[in-house]
C-alpha positions in Angstrom: 127.7 -144.7 -22.6 124.2 -143.5 -21.5 123.0 -139.9 -22.3 123.4 -138.7 -18.7 126.9 -140.2 -18.4 127.9 -138.8 -21.8 126.7 -135.4 -20.8 128.5 -135.5 -17.4 131.7 -136.7 -19.0 131.7 -134.1 -21.8 130.6 -131.1 -19.6 133.0 -132.2 -16.8 136.0 -132.4 -19.1 135.2 -129.1 -20.8 134.7 -127.4 -17.4 138.1 -128.8 -16.3 139.7 -127.3 -19.4 138.2 -123.9 -18.8 139.1 -123.9 -15.1 142.7 -124.9 -15.8 143.2 -122.2 -18.5 141.5 -119.5 -16.4 143.7 -120.2 -13.4 146.8 -120.2 -15.5 145.9 -116.9 -17.1 145.0 -115.3 -13.7 148.4 -116.4 -12.3 150.2 -114.7 -15.2 148.6 -111.3 -14.9 146.1 -109.7 -12.6 143.4 -108.2 -15.0 139.7 -107.7 -14.8 139.0 -107.9 -18.5 139.5 -111.7 -18.7 136.8 -112.5 -16.1 134.6 -109.9 -17.7 135.0 -111.5 -21.1 134.0 -114.9 -19.6 131.0 -113.4 -17.8 130.0 -111.7 -21.1 130.1 -115.1 -22.9 128.1 -116.8 -20.2 125.4 -114.0 -20.1 125.3 -113.8 -23.9 124.7 -117.6 -24.2 122.1 -117.5 -21.4 120.2 -114.9 -23.4 120.7 -116.9 -26.6 119.3 -120.0 -24.8 116.4 -118.0 -23.4 115.5 -115.9 -26.4 116.8 -118.2 -29.1 113.5 -120.0 -29.8 111.8 -116.7 -30.6 114.6 -115.6 -32.8 114.5 -118.9 -34.6 110.7 -118.6 -35.0 111.3 -115.2 -36.8 114.0 -116.7 -39.0 111.9 -119.7 -40.1 108.9 -117.5 -40.7 110.8 -114.9 -42.7 113.1 -117.1 -44.8 111.2 -120.4 -45.0 107.6 -119.4 -44.5 107.0 -121.9 -41.7 103.5 -122.3 -40.5 102.8 -123.4 -36.9 99.7 -125.5 -36.2 97.3 -124.4 -33.5 96.1 -127.0 -31.0 92.9 -127.6 -33.0 94.8 -128.3 -36.2 97.3 -130.5 -34.4 94.5 -132.7 -33.1 93.4 -133.5 -36.6 96.8 -135.0 -37.6 97.1 -138.8 -37.8 100.1 -138.7 -35.4 98.5 -136.6 -32.7 97.3 -139.6 -30.7 100.8 -141.0 -30.5 102.3 -137.6 -29.6 99.7 -137.0 -26.8 100.2 -140.5 -25.4 104.0 -140.2 -25.4 104.0 -136.7 -23.9 101.5 -137.7 -21.2 103.6 -140.7 -20.3 106.7 -138.5 -19.6 104.7 -135.5 -18.2 105.8 -133.3 -21.1 104.0 -130.4 -22.6 102.9 -131.2 -26.2 105.3 -129.4 -28.4 104.3 -126.8 -31.0 104.5 -128.3 -34.4 105.7 -126.3 -37.4 105.6 -127.2 -41.1 108.1 -125.9 -43.7 106.9 -126.2 -47.3 110.0 -127.9 -48.7 110.3 -131.3 -50.4 113.7 -132.1 -48.8 112.6 -134.4 -45.9 114.0 -133.4 -42.6 112.9 -132.8 -39.0 114.4 -131.0 -36.0 113.7 -129.7 -32.5 114.5 -126.4 -30.8 113.6 -124.5 -27.7 114.8 -123.4 -24.3 113.3 -126.4 -22.5 110.4 -128.8 -22.7 107.9 -126.1 -21.9 108.5 -124.2 -25.2 109.9 -126.9 -27.4 109.1 -126.9 -31.1 109.2 -129.8 -33.6 109.6 -128.8 -37.2 108.7 -131.1 -40.1 109.1 -130.5 -43.8 106.5 -131.5 -46.4 109.1 -133.8 -47.8 108.6 -136.2 -44.9 105.0 -136.7 -45.9 106.1 -137.4 -49.4 108.8 -139.9 -48.8 107.6 -141.6 -45.5 104.6 -143.7 -44.6 102.6 -143.1 -41.5 104.6 -145.5 -39.3 107.9 -144.0 -40.4 106.7 -140.5 -39.8 105.6 -141.4 -36.3 109.1 -142.9 -35.7 110.7 -139.6 -36.8 108.4 -137.6 -34.5 109.2 -140.0 -31.6 112.9 -139.3 -32.3 112.3 -135.6 -31.9 110.3 -136.1 -28.7 113.3 -138.1 -27.5 115.4 -135.0 -27.7 112.9 -133.1 -25.7 112.6 -135.8 -23.0 116.4 -136.1 -22.7 116.8 -132.3 -22.6 119.9 -132.7 -24.7 119.5 -129.4 -26.6 120.0 -127.7 -23.2 123.2 -129.7 -22.6 124.4 -128.7 -26.1 123.9 -125.1 -25.3 126.0 -125.4 -22.1 128.7 -127.3 -23.9 128.9 -124.7 -26.7 129.2 -122.0 -24.1 132.2 -123.6 -22.5 133.8 -124.1 -25.9 133.3 -120.4 -26.7 134.9 -119.4 -23.3 138.0 -121.4 -24.3 138.2 -119.6 -27.6 137.7 -116.2 -25.9 140.6 -116.9 -23.6 142.8 -117.8 -26.6 141.9 -114.6 -28.4 142.4 -112.5 -25.2 145.8 -114.0 -24.5 147.0 -113.6 -28.1 145.9 -109.9 -28.2 147.6 -109.1 -24.9 150.8 -111.2 -25.4 152.9 -108.3 -26.6 151.7 -105.7 -24.0 153.3 -106.7 -20.7 157.0 -105.8 -21.2 158.3 -103.7 -18.3 159.3 -101.0 -20.7 158.3 -100.1 -24.2 160.6 -101.8 -26.6 162.1 -104.1 -24.0 161.9 -107.8 -25.0 160.5 -110.1 -22.4 159.1 -113.6 -22.7 155.3 -113.5 -22.1 153.8 -116.6 -20.4 150.4 -115.6 -21.8 151.5 -117.1 -25.2 151.6 -120.5 -23.6 148.2 -120.0 -21.9 146.7 -119.1 -25.2 148.4 -122.1 -26.9 147.0 -124.5 -24.3 143.5 -122.8 -24.6 143.6 -123.3 -28.3 144.5 -127.0 -28.0 141.7 -127.4 -25.4 139.3 -125.7 -27.8 140.2 -128.1 -30.6 139.8 -131.1 -28.3 136.5 -129.6 -27.0 135.1 -129.2 -30.5 135.4 -133.0 -31.0 133.9 -133.6 -27.6 130.9 -131.5 -28.4 130.4 -133.5 -31.7 130.8 -136.7 -29.7 128.1 -135.5 -27.3 125.9 -134.6 -30.3 126.3 -138.1 -31.7 125.4 -139.6 -28.4 122.2 -137.6 -28.2 121.2 -138.9 -31.7 121.8 -142.5 -30.6 119.5 -142.1 -27.6 116.8 -140.2 -29.5 116.9 -143.2 -31.9 116.6 -145.6 -28.9 113.7 -143.6 -27.5 111.9 -143.8 -30.9 112.4 -147.5 -31.1 111.1 -148.1 -27.6 108.1 -145.8 -27.8 106.9 -147.0 -31.2 107.9 -150.6 -30.6 109.1 -150.7 -34.2 112.8 -150.0 -34.8 112.4 -150.9 -38.5 110.2 -147.8 -39.0 113.0 -145.4 -38.0 115.7 -147.5 -39.9 113.6 -147.2 -43.0 112.8 -143.6 -42.4 116.5 -142.7 -42.1 117.4 -144.3 -45.4 114.3 -142.8 -47.1 115.2 -139.3 -45.7 118.7 -139.6 -47.1 117.3 -140.6 -50.5 114.9 -137.7 -50.4 117.6 -135.2 -49.6 119.9 -136.7 -52.3 117.3 -136.9 -55.0 115.3 -133.6 -54.5 116.6 -130.8 -56.7 118.1 -128.1 -54.5 117.1 -124.5 -54.6 119.0 -121.7 -52.9 116.5 -121.6 -50.1 116.5 -125.4 -49.7 120.3 -125.4 -49.5 120.3 -122.7 -46.8 117.7 -124.6 -44.8 119.6 -127.9 -44.9 122.9 -126.2 -44.0 121.4 -124.0 -41.2 119.7 -127.0 -39.6 122.5 -129.6 -40.2 123.4 -130.1 -36.6 119.7 -130.1 -35.5 118.2 -132.2 -38.2 117.5 -135.9 -37.9 120.0 -136.7 -40.6 123.3 -135.1 -41.6 122.8 -133.8 -45.1 126.6 -134.4 -45.8 126.0 -138.1 -45.5 122.8 -138.2 -47.6 124.2 -139.3 -50.9 125.6 -142.5 -49.5 122.4 -143.7 -47.8 120.3 -142.3 -50.7 122.0 -144.5 -53.2 121.7 -147.4 -50.8 117.9 -146.9 -50.7 117.7 -146.9 -54.5 120.1 -149.8 -55.2 118.9 -151.9 -52.2 115.2 -152.2 -53.1 114.3 -155.8 -52.4 118.0 -156.6 -51.7 118.2 -156.8 -47.9 121.5 -158.7 -48.1 123.0 -155.9 -50.1 121.9 -153.2 -47.6 123.4 -155.2 -44.7 126.6 -155.8 -46.5 127.0 -152.2 -47.7 126.3 -150.9 -44.1 128.8 -153.3 -42.7 131.6 -150.8 -43.6 130.1 -148.3 -41.1 130.0 -151.0 -38.4 133.4 -152.7 -38.7 135.8 -150.3 -40.5 138.1 -148.1 -38.4 137.8 -145.5 -41.2 134.1 -145.2 -40.5 134.9 -144.2 -36.9 137.4 -141.6 -38.1 135.1 -140.2 -40.8 132.3 -139.5 -38.3 134.6 -137.7 -35.8 133.8 -134.4 -37.6 130.1 -135.1 -37.8 127.3 -134.2 -35.5 125.5 -137.4 -36.4 126.7 -141.0 -36.4 127.2 -142.8 -39.7 123.9 -144.4 -40.8 125.3 -148.0 -40.5 126.0 -147.6 -36.8 122.5 -146.1 -36.2 120.7 -148.9 -38.0 123.0 -151.5 -36.3 122.0 -150.1 -32.9 118.3 -150.0 -33.9 118.5 -153.6 -34.9 119.3 -154.5 -31.3 116.2 -152.7 -30.0 113.7 -155.4 -31.0 112.6 -157.4 -33.9 114.5 -156.0 -36.9 114.4 -156.8 -40.6 118.2 -156.2 -40.6 120.7 -158.7 -39.1 124.4 -157.9 -39.2 126.6 -160.9 -39.0 130.0 -159.4 -38.2 131.6 -162.9 -37.9 131.8 -163.0 -41.7 134.3 -160.1 -41.7 138.0 -160.8 -41.7 138.9 -158.3 -39.0 142.6 -159.1 -39.3 142.6 -158.0 -42.9 140.6 -154.9 -42.1 143.0 -153.8 -39.3 146.2 -154.7 -41.2 145.0 -152.6 -44.2 143.9 -149.8 -41.9 147.3 -149.4 -40.1 149.1 -149.4 -43.5 146.7 -147.0 -45.1 146.7 -144.7 -42.0 150.5 -144.4 -42.2 150.4 -143.6 -45.9 147.5 -141.1 -45.5 148.7 -139.2 -42.4 152.5 -139.2 -42.9 152.5 -136.1 -45.2 150.3 -134.2 -42.7 152.4 -135.3 -39.7 155.6 -134.2 -41.5 154.0 -130.8 -42.4 153.0 -130.4 -38.8 156.6 -131.1 -37.7 157.8 -128.4 -40.1 155.4 -125.9 -38.6 156.4 -126.7 -35.0 160.1 -126.5 -35.9 159.4 -123.2 -37.6 157.6 -121.8 -34.6 160.3 -122.9 -32.2 162.9 -121.4 -34.5 161.0 -118.1 -34.8 160.7 -117.8 -31.0 164.4 -118.5 -30.6 164.0 -121.9 -28.8 166.1 -123.7 -31.4 168.3 -122.9 -34.4 167.6 -124.7 -37.6 169.5 -124.6 -40.8 167.6 -123.9 -44.0 168.8 -127.3 -45.4 166.6 -129.0 -42.7 163.5 -127.2 -44.0 164.3 -128.1 -47.6 164.8 -131.7 -46.6 161.5 -131.9 -44.7 159.6 -130.2 -47.6 161.0 -132.7 -50.1 160.0 -135.5 -47.7 156.4 -134.1 -47.6 156.4 -134.1 -51.4 157.7 -137.6 -51.7 155.2 -138.9 -49.1 152.3 -137.1 -51.0 153.4 -138.7 -54.3 153.5 -142.2 -52.6 150.0 -141.5 -51.1 148.6 -140.6 -54.6 150.2 -143.6 -56.3 148.8 -145.9 -53.6 145.3 -144.3 -53.9 145.1 -144.4 -57.7 147.0 -147.6 -58.8 147.4 -147.8 -62.6 147.0 -151.5 -62.9 144.3 -153.6 -64.7 140.9 -152.2 -64.2 138.5 -154.9 -63.2 135.0 -155.1 -64.8 132.5 -154.9 -61.9 128.9 -153.9 -61.3 127.7 -151.1 -58.9 126.3 -153.8 -56.6 129.6 -155.6 -56.4 131.3 -152.3 -55.5 128.8 -151.4 -52.8 129.1 -154.8 -51.2 132.9 -154.4 -50.7 133.3 -154.3 -46.9 137.1 -153.9 -47.3 136.9 -150.7 -49.4 138.5 -147.5 -47.9 138.9 -143.8 -48.6 142.7 -144.3 -49.1 143.1 -147.2 -51.5 141.1 -147.0 -54.7 140.0 -150.2 -56.4 140.6 -150.0 -60.2 137.2 -150.8 -61.9 135.2 -150.5 -65.0 131.5 -150.0 -65.0 129.3 -150.4 -68.1 126.1 -148.4 -68.2 125.0 -144.8 -68.9 125.1 -141.3 -67.5 121.6 -140.4 -66.3 122.0 -137.1 -64.5 124.2 -134.8 -62.5 125.8 -135.8 -59.3 123.9 -133.1 -57.4 120.3 -133.0 -58.5 119.3 -129.6 -59.8 122.8 -128.1 -59.7 123.5 -127.0 -63.3 127.2 -126.2 -62.6 127.9 -129.6 -61.0 130.5 -131.5 -63.0 130.0 -134.9 -61.3 128.0 -137.6 -63.0 125.2 -139.9 -61.8 125.9 -143.2 -63.5 123.6 -146.2 -63.8 124.3 -149.8 -64.7 121.9 -152.7 -64.7 122.3 -153.2 -60.9 122.1 -149.6 -59.6 123.5 -146.0 -59.3 127.0 -144.7 -58.6 128.5 -141.2 -58.4 131.4 -140.5 -60.8 133.8 -137.7 -59.7 135.1 -135.8 -62.7 138.0 -133.3 -62.7 139.0 -131.3 -65.7 142.5 -130.7 -66.8 141.9 -126.9 -66.2 140.9 -126.3 -62.6 137.6 -124.8 -61.7 136.9 -123.1 -65.1 137.3 -126.5 -66.9 134.8 -128.1 -64.5 132.3 -125.3 -65.1 132.6 -125.6 -68.9 132.2 -129.4 -68.7 129.1 -129.1 -66.5 127.6 -126.4 -68.7 128.5 -127.5 -72.2 129.4 -131.2 -72.2 127.6 -133.1 -69.4 124.1 -132.4 -70.7 125.0 -134.0 -74.1 126.2 -137.2 -72.3 123.0 -137.8 -70.4 121.2 -140.9 -71.6 124.2 -142.2 -73.5 125.8 -145.6 -72.8 129.5 -146.0 -72.1 132.2 -147.4 -70.0 133.3 -145.6 -66.9 136.9 -146.4 -65.8 138.3 -145.2 -62.5 138.9 -146.0 -58.8 136.2 -147.0 -56.4 136.6 -145.4 -53.0 134.5 -145.7 -49.8 134.4 -142.7 -47.4 131.4 -140.7 -46.3 130.0 -141.7 -49.7 130.9 -144.6 -52.1 131.9 -143.2 -55.5 134.3 -143.6 -58.4 137.1 -141.2 -59.0 136.9 -141.1 -62.8 140.0 -141.9 -65.0 138.0 -141.7 -68.3 134.5 -142.2 -69.6 134.3 -143.8 -73.0 131.1 -143.1 -75.1 131.3 -144.8 -78.5 134.6 -143.6 -80.0 134.9 -140.6 -77.8 137.0 -140.8 -74.6 136.4 -138.1 -72.0 139.5 -137.9 -69.7 139.4 -137.0 -66.1 142.4 -135.7 -64.2 141.8 -136.6 -60.6 145.2 -138.5 -60.4 147.1 -135.6 -62.0 145.7 -133.0 -59.6 146.4 -135.2 -56.6 150.1 -135.2 -57.8 150.2 -131.5 -58.7 148.8 -129.9 -55.5 151.6 -131.3 -53.2 154.1 -129.8 -55.7 152.3 -126.5 -55.7 152.2 -126.4 -51.9 155.9 -127.3 -51.7 156.7 -124.4 -54.1 154.7 -121.9 -52.1 156.2 -122.9 -48.7 159.7 -122.9 -50.2 159.1 -119.4 -51.6 157.8 -118.1 -48.2 161.0 -119.6 -46.6 163.1 -117.8 -49.1 161.4 -114.5 -48.5 161.7 -114.9 -44.7 165.4 -115.7 -45.0 166.0 -112.8 -47.4 164.1 -110.3 -45.3 164.8 -111.3 -41.7 167.7 -113.7 -42.0 165.3 -116.5 -40.9 
């Protein structure tokens, strides 16, 4: 789907949602405040679109000490000739370039339109990328300007906010239209608000879909204009590595979070590709095999639904089709029957507790509004079912069978791994650092064997406090020591090991990930049962 078609599809569907809800609300009651609320949202977002770049300028100057280059300074940069030639080709005004003095590599674009667009680069890009890769990143950002997709995102966000405003309005007024005070009357606005909320949820995913599409086409623009898709592919992996390996300060964390949807790479996905860069040096086949999960696994498609950026494997896969690429992905070697068979089984196991919980909530709401009458025994039975399904899910995720001795490279190359079924493994190597660089209260471990790096997820037997004590007192003493990490390898947004225990000499450090996965469903069951008891005791519910 091209960028124009994706924009038309998304904006058209969102507009239809808004129109349907507004007409429904106006048929229920004749009020002026609802249209005024919508007009206010539209005007407010118009002002945000118009004045936003100047507000962002102030924020980046005040908090991140950004410096904007004047035209003379820009002409001295190595990439200026490329920028000028590309902008002249598409009749675009040369953007204003800003530099943020931060070693986390990222780049983003903002502005009201092409006439006042800004491209921001961090110093980390110059540290981690070569000249060709930096040029490819800048081309990606010019692609956003040429496609005018940041304007489309503003409109889409406005429509989304209108849906939410309608939901809030209808909920607030739902109890105010009875003919007489105290007289009970069914209010149709409740249904309008409910439909608006559903449309808002759907719309949120549509906007993220649109955001992912704009990233694909900015990537495509970069590959076409530089004539070198490899440059952007390598840049994306190196940027991820830079974000994952650079120690975070409070200011850095704020910058990456604040620009997450604008940046060239989603910081939440950085650990995965960062390890891939480190482990995959001079191992092209490993990189291709590790990225194959993103390309062929249905779980990768589901995992990126909540992301403003596509998973990196899909981005590099598309770039590999834009010209001569160093990467070649042979999907014919994948047993797709096995992948889909496992997926349907795992999806059933993973989602069944959630679906049952949703059924409980729907039944509860219908009972509360007097649509149906449900005996308390039905709720108890459903709650027990949720607990049983959650236990089944945990046992399936963390099977306590023989732990196979593998290497990091062998784990990374497992195309059939998933976020639902853990693979019992043993890794022999040493703890070399914290899972999050520079975060002294991070309890997770960076582990290294002779083939590469892997994150180990540790959970104390005492929630929160135990993790803090382990991170503060224990982890530092483990660094540099060799041992055997036993646990379950999982592949989601990141590949990592859920730790069962870590043996260093005669000392065995136990991790309780499996225990807490069992405990929390029981805790939630107890809380819900207690709430039901209170409702029944107080209101005869």
